[in-house]
C-alpha positions, 0 to 999 in steps of 0.5 A: 500500500502506497498513497500520496495525500493532503494532510487536511483531506485525511484529517477532515475524514479522520476527525469524524471516524475517530468518534467511533474509536473506543477510549477503553477496550480489551480488544486491541485491534478496535483501538486503531483505524482500518485503512484500505486503498483500493479502486482509487479510493481510501476507506477509513473505518472506526468501530467500537462494536456499538457504532462504526463510522466509515469514510471514503476519500477520493481526493488522493493518489494511490500508487499501490493498493493494500490495507492495514489497521493503524494505531489512533496515534496516526491522527495526532501524527497527521496533526503535527505533520510539518507540511501539507503533503503526506506520503504513506507506505505500508509493508504488508508483510511486516504490518509497518507503516512509514509516514513522511511529511517534509523531512519528518518520518514516522514509523508506525506498527500496525495490526492485522486488518483481517482481525478488524470487525467490518460491517456491511454498509450496502443499501439493499432492497430488504431494508426500510429506508427514510430520508431527511435533510441534514437541517431537519434531522439535526432539528429533530435530534436536538429536541429529543436526545437530551431526554435520554437516560444516562443511568446505566441501571435503566438500559431500556431508556438509554435509547431513542424509540423510532416508530414508523407507520404509513403516515407518521415517523415518531421519536420518543426519549425518556429517563422516567422523570421526563419524556420528549415526543416528536412526530413528523407527518410526511410522505413515507414509502413503506408497507410494514410498520417499524419500531426500533430503539436507537442508542442515544449516544450514537444519535448525539454523535450524529447530531454533532457531525451534521450541519444545518444544510439541505443535504439529504441524509438517508437512513436504512433500518433493519431489526438489528441496526440502522445506517446513516449515509451522509456525504462521504460518511456511513454511520452504522449503529447497532440497535438496543433491545427494545424493552421501551414501554408504550408511552404514547398515551402518557399525555393527559387528554386535558389540562387545568391551566395553559399559558403562552409565553415568549420562549426566549424571555422564559428561557433566560428567566429560568436560567437566572432561577437556576443560579440559586436553585437548591436541594437535591432536585435543584427545584424551582417554584412556578405560580400562575396568577391572572396574567403573570407567571412567578418564578422562585428559587432558593438555596442556602446561599440566597433566594430569587423571584421574577415575574413574567407577563403571560401572553395568553392564558386558559383555565385556572390559576396555579397556586404552586408547582415544584420542578427540577430546573434543568428538566424545565430548562432543557427543552427551552434551549432547543425550541426555536419558536417565538412563543411556547405553550405550556399546560399544567395539571395542578401541583402534582400533575405533569407539565406539558410543552407543546410546539408545532412546526411546518416542514418542507414536505410535512408537519412536526408536532413536538410535546415534552412532559416533565413530572413535578417534585412531590415534596414539601417546599420547606425542604428547598 
């Protein structure tokens, strides 16, 4: 294997592939990067056994074909290379790589490429297929993935549930204290319904990877995996065992109080309240009185209160509800709409955020539920 390439071209691809290289593992070969030069292309693959990222690079010169697994230090070597031009020669028998840039020469000891686990990235007719623009998918993921549980003792809640029927695509995430639900209505060319549980960690990496453009991202699904195709990258995700409960009917059919407020003003006010939110649950207090929302927080270092004007109100006043400030603030950070509707169901019922958007080829319905804290305020 012998290739000539530009440093920035290699780093552009490897910076994405690197996201799927494990920091800790007992399987030495997956600590490295699989490289294959073949048919005028350089393929680079990382695999942590849960997520694998493949990049295909054409902007280089291949003098000899071959393959090898190089240690992850290869990426740092490229970053420190003194010149833009990079020459890589591989001794296939000794599994040794020579990396040259200007007067600097690095020798790397590689690993057997036959031991590296490779996934099948081909698009086959038997796999279900959906597509979004990069902007749409990023918008969906930012509204959902923050609600995924980080608790290792709740494996069923460490993923995002994806359900598809003839008319809708639904995304659901919950950590049992809150739930984010997003439904898109669009033209779906499917016959059979689909229900899969995608690892939240992988979706967070994808969200960071893609940009706000109209470029199309295709997803193909089976009952074991999902693959995303984005530019020159292919992202393979192994699915979680689907033991996610049916939570579609968790939203109350009615409400006691409903208010409409400016989203950014509410976000900033709640962020200020978070500075002095105390107790194990970092609580804030919300009260609705006529046309105003009162926000209070307190801890051993001090207290605060702030009053916001309500644009619209339906139903009763609310004497008080106690909420975890982060759980209430998280959805406000990702909503782009000027105003947000929030429903309350008394002091001990769930609090519901509602939001609707119009997409280029359909509609988006977003709902977020957070449970109140049921303890005496004197414990704040």
